Each structure stands twice: as C-alpha cells, then as structure tokens.
N, C-alpha and C positions, 0 to 999 in steps of 0.2 A: 446481735438481732438478727432474724432470720430475715432474710431478701423475700420483696415483696414482687406480684406479678401484678401490672396495671391493666385496664382497658381502658383506653381516651375514645368517647364517642363525641363527633359533632352533633349538629342537632339539625341544624336546617338542609333539607337536601339527603342528609343519611339517616338520621332515626326516625327525621320526618320526611314524608313522601313530599312535601311540599316544600313553600318557606313559608316560617311562621307570621313575616313580617309582612306577605302578601295575604295571608288570611285575613292579617290584623288591618290593612288597609280595605279589604274586602267589608269588614264587620262597620271598619269605620262608616263606609261611603252608604252600605244599607242603615244604620242608623243614626244619619245625617252631623256625626260628629266631626269630620271632616270636610272643610272645604274643597269647591270645585277646581279652583286653580292648585292646590295640593294634589289631589288625586291625578290631575292631567300630569304633572310635574313627577310625581313617581312612576305614572305607568310608561311615560317616555324615557324616563332615568332605566327603569326598568328595562327597554327595550336594547338599551346602550349595555347594559349590563351585563345583555343573555349573550350578548355578540362579542364579551370581552373589550367592550370598546369604553365603559367604564370601571373604573377599580372598587372595589369591594369598600375599600376607607370611603371614597366620592359617594358612593350609592349607599352609606350609612349615615352620612351627613346631610343627606338629603333627608333619608326618613327622621334622623333625631330632631330635625327644624321643627316640627309638628309639636313638639313639647314645648318647646319655646314658651313661655312664662304662664304656665300652667302646673296646679298642684299633683303632687303625686297618687293621693291619698284616691281619687275617684277611679284610677285607673289599677290600683291594685283592689281595689272593692267589686271589680267587676271581670277580672281574671280567672278565677275558677271558674266559672261559667264559660265566659270563652275556651280556656284550655278544653272544657269536657263535650264544647258543642264544634267546634271549630279546628283544635287541635288533637285530640285523642285517638279521633277515629283515624286520622290521617299519619298514626305511628305505620313507620314499613315492620311489616309481618317476621322478613327473615330477620333485619336487623334486631329488631326488640326480641328475637329468637335467642341470637348470639347473647346480646347482652344479658340476658337470665341466665343463660349459661356459664356466661364467666362469673355471675354472682353466686351459682351452685357449686361450681370451683375454688369460691373463694379470696377470686380476684377484686384489685380495688377500682371500684365501678367509677369514672368520672365523667360528669359530662362537660363539655368544655366547646363553648362557643362566644360568636360577636353577639348574641343576643341580650335582649337585656335581662336583667336578676328576677324584676317582676314578674316578667312573662314565663322563665325558666323554671321559676318556684315550684310551683304544682306538677311542670315533671319531673321533676327531684322528688317530690314527695312521693306521687304516685307511683312512679317505678323503683324507688330506692337508692336512685346512686348515695355511693358514698362522697362525694365532693359536687361542688359546681363551681367552674372557673367561668368566668364570663365577664361582660362588660357592664358596669353602674352607670346610672344617671346622676349628672352633677345637678346640686341642686343651691342656686343662689343666696344670699345674705338676705332676699326677703321672702324665700321658704318656696319659691317658686321654680320650676325646674327652666333651667338656661338653655336647653336644646343642645346641649355638649354632654360628651360622657366623662365620669371623675375618673382620670388617669386614662393611659390608654387604651384602645378597641383592644378584644379580645380577639386578633384575627392576626396569620402568618405570624411573624416572627415572637408577637407577643404572646400568641397560643404557646408558643416554644416555651418562653422563658417563664410563663405560670407553670407549666406543666415540670419542669425542670426541678423549679423551686419546692413542688409539693412533692415528687419523687423523692427530693431529697430529706424533706422532712417526714415523709411517710416510710423513708427506707424500701421504693420502689427500683427493681430493675429492670431500667429501658430498654434491655439489651433482650430482656425475654417479654417484654412486654406488648400490648396489643394497641393498634390505634385504628380507624374507622371516619373516612372525609370523601368528600363529593366532589370537591371543587381544588382546582390548582394552587389558590390561597392555603389548602391543607397539608400539600408540599413540606413545608418543615415540621409540621406534626407528623406525618406519615414517614418523613425519613428519621425521626427522633427513635423510632422504636424497633426492634428487632420483629416485628409482625405487622406490617401495616399492611391495609385494605381498602380497595379506593372500589366505592358502593356509587353505581348508576354515575359514572365520574362524566366530567364535563371534556370536552376533545382533549385541552392542553393535560389534564392529569390523565386522561387514557393512554396519552402518548407516553408519560413520564412511566406508568404503571407498565406499559411494555417493554419500555428500556429497562428497567430495574425486575422485572419478572412479579410484579406482585398483583395478588390474586384481587379479581374483580367479581363483584358481588352484585346480585339485583335485589331490588325493595320486595318481591316473594318468589 
C-alpha cells in the first residue's frame, strides 16, 4: 500500500481562535443552565490554567463535573445551534485555509482534541474531517452521565497514542505528516510528525518551537 500523509489539527486555541469550553460556559450562564457556584469555580480555575498553574487534566475534570447526574440527549439536541452561533464564527481563518489545502492535496485530515465528541461532531460534519479523535463522556448504569470520561482524556500522550494507532490503521507516514497545536500539552503530538506547526502558542510552546525551529502561525 502507498503510504499516506496525515494532517492532525488540535481544536481549542488552534483551529478555533478561542476555547470551546469557554464558549460553552458562556452559553450555560446566559441560558441559566449552570449554577453560579460552578461558574465561579470554572472562572477561578481558568485564571490558574492560563498562568500554567493548573494542568489540562485538572481543568478538564472541573469542567466535566457539570455533567454528573445529567442525561446526554439534551446536550446533543442543542449542539448544532451552539456550533452555528458560538463556534463556527470563531474558526481561525488562516488555520482553516491550511486545513482546506490539506484536503485539496488528498491528505488524511484528523481533528484531534481533548474536547468532547458531541461538541466536535458538528465541526467534523461541517468541515469534512476524515477522522475525529477526542474524549467521550462516560454513562453510568442508570443512563446518566457520571461527570467522567469513558477512557482517558485525549490530551498529551493519549493524543499521541490515538494518533499512532490511526496512522498504523490508515497507513499514514508520520515523518511526512503535519500537526498543528497551540498549547504545551500539544508538544508530544507536534514532536510525533515531520512537519509541526505552533499556532498562536503559549509561552512554553513558543519556547519549544524556537528551540526546535518549528514554524509559528497566527490565526489570521
């Protein structure tokens, strides 16, 4: 079989100029679906996360706690409207153009993110990604969400694990492939491919990109 070239795109802060969780919290607050204590906890944790004082895993656990004891269906039912109103307008023009160029060249396009599957399915469907690698919500015996993920969060080394498995099954040559990320947690993914790009990078990722001579991209 002829080896193929992959193009792996992180979502939050990379293909998306903002953070989808931030947009989600904004939506929950405006619609009155989230209690004030939860909003305040997320707000305080976000400040620590931005200063790299809170890990991506810890931040994710705080965000996921909102789902505990709730059914998934209502979230799925409203996700397309949420995508059109609050996510699609925030797609990064420059990175979106790169994605479209990869598709034009026949590369295997992969959306790879720690975000949740139900929030990313509209992105995949709208833009036409070949594959989606992400996190899945866990459902308990009672049919309600547990506030945890099913399996590991798709971040850091887990991203690499999923990407390598896909590369093997799809005969993707990682040495010739591309990856785009914005956060230091994306360094393992970027290091995995022959053509890594740092997008509006955090300070730790910018430092790594400078050391490794990785190209740095802006949103526009």
